[in-house]
Structures are given as C-alpha cells and as structure tokens.
N, C-alpha and C positions, 0 to 999 in steps of 0.2 A: 710561743708568742710572748713577747715582753711586755705583757699589759699592765704588770704591777707598777712600773716605774715609768710607764709611758707619759702620763701626765705631767708629772715633775720634770721629766727630762725634757718635754715640749715647752713647758712654763720657761725654764732655764734657757732653753735655746731661743725662744722667741724674744725673750729680752734682750739678746744679743744682735737679732735681726734689723736691719736698718728699716725704719718704718713701721716697725711693730712697737716702738717705745714713742715717747714724747719728743726726744731730741731730734732724730734722724740725721742722715749725712747726705753727702752729694756724691753722685757717680762721677766716674773720671770725666766724662764731657760736661760736667756741671749741671745736669739735670738733678732735679731734688729726688732723692732716694724714697719717693712715697710709695706705699703699697696699696692697691685697691682689692679686696675680694669682692666678686659679683656672684651673689646668690639666687638662684631661682627657686622659688616655692610654687611648684607646679599648681596651676589651678586656683590660686588665690584671689579672690574677687575683691575689687577695690571697695565696694560697698559693703561687704560683709567685714572685711578688715576696719574700714572706718568705723564701723557698727560696734565691732569688739574692743578697739582702741577706746572709745568713748565710754564703754562699760567696764573698763579697767582690766579686761580678760587677755589683752595683748599689750602689756606694759612696756616690754622693749622695743617693739615696733614703735609705739607711741613716743617713746623716749627719742628714737632716731629722727622720727618727725619733728619734734620739737626742736631739734638742732640742725636738721638737715634740709635737703631740697626734695620736693615731692610733686607729683602730678595731681593737682587738687581735684579732678574731676575723673581721676584714673587714666590709664593709658589705652590708647585705641588699638585692638589687636589687629590680626590681618582676617581675610576673608578666603577660606572659612576659619573661625575661631578654634582652631585643633591644636593639639600640643606640638606636634611636628612642624606644622606650617607656622605658627606663632613664633616657636623658637627660633626658626629659619629667619624670620624677620627681626627678631631680637639680635641675633648673631650677625647678620650681614647688613642691616641698615636697608634692606631693598623689601618691597613688597613680592608677593608670589609671581608676578608677572616677569620677575627677574630671577629670584631665586629658583623659581620652579618646583617648590615643594607645596604641593597642592592638598596634602592631607596626611593623616598618619600612614596611609599607602598612598602612593604617587603613581602617576602613568610611566611606563617604560618608553624611553626615547631611543632612537628617533621614531616617529609614528609610522613611516613607510615599513619599518621591520616589525611592528609590534600590532597586535589586535587591540581593539578598545576595552579588552577584558583583561589585559596583562597588566600587572602593578608591582612594585617594588617598594621595599620599607621607605617611608618618607623620612626616617631618623638618621639614615646612613649618611657618612659624610660625601659619599660619591653621588648622593642624590641632589646636593645643593649645586646650582648654576652660579651661584655668586660666593665669593671668597668670605669666610667668617672672620671674625675680629681677632682670634687668636693668631691666624696666619699673617693678617695685615699688620698686627702690632709685632710680631715676631721677624717679620720682614723689615720693618723699621728700626730694628736693633733692640726692642724691648723683650724682656724676658717674660714667659707666660707659662703658667702651670694650669692646666684643665684638670680638675680632680674627677669631674664627672660633668658631662654636657652632652645633649642630643647634638647629632652630626658631627661628633669628634672621632667616632670610630666606624670603620678602620681607617685610620688618618696617620698612624705613627710610621707606616712603611713609606710616607710620602713626604718626609720632612727635610730632604736634601737642602742645604744651604740655610736652614733655620735652626741652629743649634740652640736658640734660647728657648725653643717650644718643647714642653715636656706635656705628654697627654696620658692620663690614667682613665681606664673605662672598666667597669665590671656589671653593667646593666645589660649586656648584650647576650641574647637568647639565655635568659636565665631559666634554671629547673624550678618549675613551680613549687611552692611549699606543699606541706601536708601535715595532716593530723595523724599521730601514730597511736593507735590503742594496744596493738598486740606485741609480741615479744621480739619483734625484727622487722626492720626495713632496709631498702636497698638505696644507694646513691653511687650512681655511675658504675653499677655492677658489683660493687663492694656491699656485702651483707653486714649489717651494723645490729647487735644485739642489745635489747633494752631488758633491764631487771632492777629490782629494788635494791637500794644502797644506802642503808641507814634512813635517815629522813627524807631522802631524795631518790633519784634513779641514776643508774650508770648506763652510758651508751658505749659500746665497746665495738672495735674491729681492728685486730692486731695490726701494726703496733700501737694503735691508739686506744685508751680508755679515758672517758671523761666523766666526772661526776656532775649531775645536774641538781643543783639545790633548788628548793622552792623559791619563786620569786626572782630567779635570775635567769639570765641567757647564758649558756656554755657554748664556747666557741668548739667546733670539730674540724681539726685540721688534718686531713687524713692525706698522705701522700699520693694516693691513687685516685682521688677525687679532684676534679679540675679546680674547684675553688672551696674556700672556707664557708661552712654553713654553721647555724646556730640552732640550739635546741633548747625549749623551756617547759616546764610543766604547767601546764593549764588546770589540770584535775589530777589528784592523786588520793585515793581513798581505799578502802577494803575491797571495793569491787573491781579496781584496775586503775588505768590512767589514761589520760589525754596528754599527750608529748607532742607540742607544735615542732615542726621542722622547718626552718625558714627556706627561702629559696637559696640558690647559690649559682654563680657563674665565675668562669676565669676571669681574673682582673689582668688585663694587658697593660703595659707600660712602654715607655720610650726604650728601653733595652730590657732583656730577660733579667738581668740582674736587679734592675729597679721594680720590676713586676714582683720578683721574689721577695724583696726588702717590703714591698707594700703588704704582700700576704703575711709575712712573718711579723711584722709590727703594726699593722692594722687591721688585717683579716679581710672580709668581704663586704659586700654592700647590703646584702640581705633584702634586696629589692622584692617588693610584692610580698613581702612576709604577712600581711594582712589578707591575701585572697586565698582562702582555703575552700574546701568544700566538705561539708556545707558551709554557706557563708557564716561568716562570724557575727553579722548582725541578724541571727535568727532568733533571738529572745533568750538565749541561755545565758546566764549571769557570767559563766566562766568565760564564754567567747568574747563578751564586751571587754572583760580584762586581758585576754589574750590579744585582742585588736588593739588596745592601747599599748601593751606591751611590745607588740611587733612595731608599732608606729614609733615608739621610743627606741627600739633596737636601731631602726633605720636610719632616725635621725642622728643617733649617737654615732653610728658609723661613719654619716658623712662628715659630722663633727671631727671625729678622730681623723679621718681621712685629709680634711682641710687643714687641720692644725699639723699634721704630719708633714703635708706639703709645704706648708709655709716655713716649717723648720728644717726640712731637708732639702727644699728647692725653693728658697725664697726668690720671688718674682715680683715685677711690677704689676703684673694682673693675675690673679688667681680665680679661676671660675669653677664653681660647684652648684648642685642641683639636688633637690629632694623631691621625689613624687609625691608629696603630700602638700596640701591637703586635697589634692584632686581625687585620690582614691576614696577618701573618706566623703567627701560631698557627692561623688556620683552615687555611692551607696545610701547616705542619709540626708541630702538636702530636700529631696521631694517629700520624704516622711516628715520631716521638722516643719516645712512650710506649707505644704498641702494637706497633711493630716494632724498637724499640731502635735506630732508625737514628742513628748518631753524627753524621753529617753534619747531619741535620734539627736536632739538638739543639744542635749548635755554632752554627748559623745563628740558632736563636732566642735564643741567648746574646748573639750579636753584635747582633740588632735591640733585645734589652733594654738593651744597652750604648748604643746610639743614644738610646733614650728616656731613660735614665739622664744622658746628657750633657746633653739638652735640659733636664731639671730642674736640674742643675748651673748651666747658663749662665744660666737666668733667675733662680737664686739669687743667683750672683755680680752680676748687674746690679741687682738689688734692694737689695743691700747689708743690713746688719744691722738697718737701720730699716724694711725693706720685710717683707712677709708673703708666703708662698707656700703654697698649698693645692693638693694633688695628688690627683685623683678618678680613678676609672674607672666606666663604665657597667655592667661585668657581668664575671664570669670566664670559664673556658674549660674544657671538658672533651673528651677525645677521644671518637670515635664511628667504628664501622665497619660500621654498616647504615643503610638508608634503608627507611622504611615509608610506604605510600600509603593514608591513611584513606579517600580519596574513592574509590579502586578497591574497598576493602572495602564501601563504601556502596552502590556500583553492583552489586556482587555479591549484596548482600542485597536489592535491590530498592528502595533508597531514593534513587537518584540516577540520572538516565537521561542518555545520552549524546546530543548533537545530532550530526546528519551530518557537522558540519564538525570533530567529535571534542571539542567542548567541553560544558559543561553545558547541558542541556535544561531550563529552570527549568519549564517547563509540566508536566513529569511528574516533578520532583525534589521529594523532601519534606524533605531535609537535606543539608547539604554542609560540609566541613571548609574553613574560610575561608582564602583566600589573604592575608588582612589580619591574621592573627594565629593563635594555637594554641588556636582554639575551633571548636565546632560551632555552626552556624546553622541554624534550622528556618525552611523558607521559608513563612512564615505570611502570612496575608492582609493585616495591616498593613504589608505591604513590598510595593513595586512588583514584579509579576510573582509574587506569592505564591499559594500554592495550598492551604495548610494552614489550616483554621479554628481559631482561637485557643483553643477548647475542646479540641482534639485535640493542641496543642502538646507537653504533657508526655509523652503517650504516644509519640508519634514521637521525641521527644528521648531518652526512657529506651531505646528500641528502637536508636536510632542508636548510643548509648554502649555498649550491650551488643554490638552487632555489631561494632564497632571494636575493643574490648577484646578480644573472643574471636579476632578475625582477627589482631590483633597478637601474642597469646600462641601462636596456632597457627603463624605464620609467623616470628616471631623467637625467641619462647621467653617462659616464665613471667616475669613482672615486666616485660615489655618498656614496659607503660604504667603509671603511677601511676593510682590511682582518679580518675576525672574529677571536677572541682570545679564548683560551680555557684556563681553570683554571690550573695554574701550568706553562703556557708557557710564562707569564710575569713576569719577576724576578723583574723589578722595581716596579711594582704595583699588588701584589698579588691579584687574583680574586678568590672570594667565589665559591666553589664548588657547592653551592645551585643554581647556574646558570650554565647550560651545555655548552652555547657557548655564548660570549659577543660580542654585536654588538656596531658599533660607526659610526656616519655620516662622511663622508668625508669632507675635506676642501680645500680651495684654498690659505688658509693662513690670508684671509679677512673675510671669511663667512663660515657658514656651510652650504653643499649643500642640507641638508633636514633634517627635523625633523622626528625622528621614532616614529610613534604612535601606541600604541596597540591597537586600536579601530578597529573594523570589520564593515566597510561600507557595504552598498548594494551589492549586487553580480554584479551589472552592473556599479559599480562606478568605476573609473579609479584607478590604483595602486598608483598615486601621484596626487596632485594637487597645484596649486599655492597658496600661501598665500598672501592675499592682505587685509590691509597694511601687508609687511615683519614685522618680530617680531624679538626680541631679545631670545637667546636660548642657554641654557648649558646642554649637557649631553655628554654621552660616555667617549672617551679616553682623560684624562686631560692635556696629554702632548702637545696638541694644546696651544701654547703661550696665545692665546685670551681667554683661560678658566682658566689661573693661577690667584690665589687670592693674597690677600695683607697680608703680616705678618710683624709687626712693634713693637718693644718694647723701651720704653723710661723712664727713671728715675734711681735712684739710684740702683746699682747693675747691670745696663746694660752698656756695652760700646757704643761708638759712632763708629759703624762699618757696613759694608754690607757683607752678607754672599751670596755665590752661592750654588745652589742645595738644597735650604729649601724645605722641604716637610710638608704637614699637619700634618703628624704624629710626626714632631719634635716639635709642639708647646707645647703639654702637658709635655713632658720630659723636655723641658726648664722651664716651670713654676715651674714645681716640684723642679727642681734644684735650682731655684732661692728661693723657699721656704725653701730649706735645707732639702729636702726628697729624699731619695734614688729613683732612677727612676726604675718603674715597671717592672720586668723581662719579662712581657709578651708584653711589648711595642715594636712596630717595628721602632719605630723613636728614635731619639738621642737628648740630651741636646745640643743646637746650642753653642759650647764653643766660637765661634767668638763673640756671643752677650753677654756673661757673663763675669763680671769682675773677679768672682772667679768660673771657671768652674770646 
C-alpha cells in the first residue's frame, strides 16, 4: 500500500482539480466547474451538535455554520426515524410512501407473493422504489462519485448509459471485529500468527508479515482475504496482549481495476471497528482508548477514501458516509443523560471531535472554491425501557406462537413488523394470510387498542403516541405497506420505550428496564430530539438559516445547485433560502 506518500500526492493532485482551488474553471458546456462533497454523519442530532458547537467542542462544524446555510431548527427526518429509511429520504427527495424503504429491514414486495414476516435489507439499492440523487445527476450529464452511501450497493452492475457515475462500497456484509488474546486468529480461513516483535507485535500469514507498533493501526492486506483489515494493540504487558482486529469487507468499485486501486491505495473502511465482544464501554480503561482509536480509524479511512476519490475521479458531486456518531450514541447517550455518567459524556465528546475533524479535513482539502454539505439521517434520544408489542398481541389472542417459538401465520391475525414501526394485518391478499379484506379494519382497530392498553399498563401513561394510519399524516406521508404506524411517547427529553419486534417467552413481562439505558431513534421524527443536521457551505450557497427544512429537501437543493431540474416525483423542494441562484 502506498500510504507513505498518499497525503502529499493527494494534496498536489487536488490543487490541480477544478473546483478544489479558489479559481475554478468552466466545463465545455459553460457550467461552473464547482465541486460539492456531501457527507453524512450517521445519527448526529441537531440539538446535540448545536450544544457542542456553542461549547467550542465542534469548531469546524461551527465555522461552516458561520459562513454557510443551515436548518436552524434541524431537519425533519422520515417516519420511522431509522437509518435506512431516513437516508432513503435524503437521497431521493421522497417520503417512505414513495421510496418504500420502511426501516433498516423492509417488506418484500409484491405482497401477494410474500408473507407479513418476510423482509429484505432496507439498505440495498434494489430496495429503493425511487431514484437516488446520484443516478438523477449522472443521467443529467453530471459526474458523480459515491465513496460510500446507503442504497448504493449493489448498483455498479446497473449503470448502463451512466458513464459519469462511479460507486465504491465496502460496508456490505462486513466480518465483525474481534479482540485477539491468543497466538493466532483466522480471517477468511487464513490463519494469522501473533507474536511479540520488539516493542510491539507481529501478525503474519505468508506471504504477509506486519509489525504492529503500540498506539498505531497497521493494515493487513492478504491476497486470500476479501478485504483489508486493521490491527492495533489495546494492551501489551508481561501477561499477554489484547489485539483489536477491525472488521473487513470486500470493496467493490465501478470496475475490478478501480476496486483493486482502491484497495492498494486506500485500503478498507474498517466499519464497526467499535463493536467488540465484550463491549468496549465496559469500564476497562484500555477499552475506552480502543473505542476512540477504532473511531479515529474509521473516520480516517473515510477521509482517505474521499480525498482519493476527489483526486482520482474528480466529480461535480461526491458522496461520503461515516457511521458515527450513531454507534457511540446508541451505546452512551442513555448513560450520559439518564445516569449522569461523566465518562460516557466525555467519550461522546471525543467521538464528536473525531467527526468534527473529518469535516475539517474535507473542508481543507476542498479549499475556498469547493463546497461541503453535512447532513445526518436522524437525531437520538435516551431510552431506558423496551416494550414487546407482539407479546401483547399474543396475550390478546391476535398472534399465535409456533412450536419453534416464532409466529404461526395460520392462526395469527396481526403482527408488529420486524421491517418497521408498524402493525400488519394478516390479510388474504398476502401469502399465508387468513383475514378477509372485509374484516381488516376491525382486526386492525382491535390490535391498536390492545397494544396501546398493554403499553400504558406496563410502561405508563403516554408510553405510545396515538397510532397513525397511512394517509392520515399530511406532514410525513406514511407508506401503505404498513397498516398502522406506532411511535414511542416522549417527555421531551427521553423516549418512554423502545418498541421491539421480538417475541419473548410467554411468561416474560411485556416490558423490561434497559440497564444500562441506551440512545435510540425511531418512530415520529417530529420529536425535536430526532431532528438531524443539514448544512451547506461554499460557492453558490448563501449565509442563511432556514426554518422548516425536511430531509426530502436535500436532494432537490443539491440538484438545483447542480443546475438540474428538480425531479417531478420528489416531495421535497429546493431550499431557496440556501441558494444564491434559486
């Protein structure tokens, strides 16, 4: 891997890229050769970002606000405020009633061929029923490089007629990270030996031998392992070692040659390097440091990948994604806010600092002639209880359990879906259905009443917001793929409960306390704590704040900035307050 000279080479190359310096040029058709990098920071809440900017803990983001255009009360996500569904709204300019991504898992269509229990990943390109911004822009003749985005893979095989579109992805089906304490570990069937090597460790599997120095991450690029992975020493003393091995996955590209170049010159994404067993936030000092080291690694790989793409494939629009601070907030926000855990609060600040540094490094690379947009898919709120709607349905006689412990569709009228925060009636128009369509409303109303009653009895008053039906909410249209949408109640600071699609044992309680409490996001995004961030800065954007910004407005705004007619199927609008030439 050519890591030693990569930063210098990128800096030299970026200086020659139109739009990455102050001067800029014009394309052959007279369009300004401006460059926009759109960065998604997964799960960055607007209220938290605003607080940390005011405290001076996210200075680079604050500097963008000082010269850019931003959503002053945050951006309204989609219902439910889940990663896959919310990103789908950001990329397509549509609500879930059109893009049909209803959660991180989503129903399999058509309904006549599938049961109410069948799901597919909500992150896949094929799950989208609406076209994402990168395909719309490429079809309009603009160049687009997707460094990483939800719903962009597998998409490279369907780029006919779109030569300006290049997609790189390496977050699909990653092999989880691990902590290695013994003399060997396996990766894709290859056995790697671990031994002391001077002041550090050596990791070897012929033909590869890598020295791991304390305080660093070392890349391991073995020809028979599908992707590059990284190793770091978390603890090394006389009694042994704790070696963190990051996740890894194959990086796909627009061509095998481009993917090979990415691997050789950038490496891998090291996604979910923070999720280890046991959890990193277990009180062990070295695990806290390992958590931060893994977060920095992931952010640095996103930075390197984006800078590499800007240099190798300069485009009108470049899209990048970081799975932070979502991962950290899930683990730590409940501890920090509901328990006053100072260590958790400090760790959140450190992770946000890593995110802020990524923003700053991309801004520096683009220079005054480049544009940077920062968005997030949703916010986050603490929660300390979980409630099981399917257990409530079973006790009401609306759901039957199979001998294997799952759902017996032959005797089930309604189920709380694993694919989103909604109820489904097991109607005859679905495979395995038993409820006549004429009886659907009666069964659905009964299921709603039983779940709300059980939630209030086991959690407390206001545990759930009133159920919503498709067509009943004009502000956030709901997909008719879900029959009735549920959302946890809130006291303004926390969510009263997490709604779990699991079916615990018959004798288990309908709800239980979460210890420690967690950070969570789902349900109705009109909760101010679930609002995300939308920020644009650079040539073509004003210094202005706008109220009432929604996720569906992001794609139209980017298209208008690119000089492209906003897609007629989009529910969003180009934010005129943001644009110098709306």
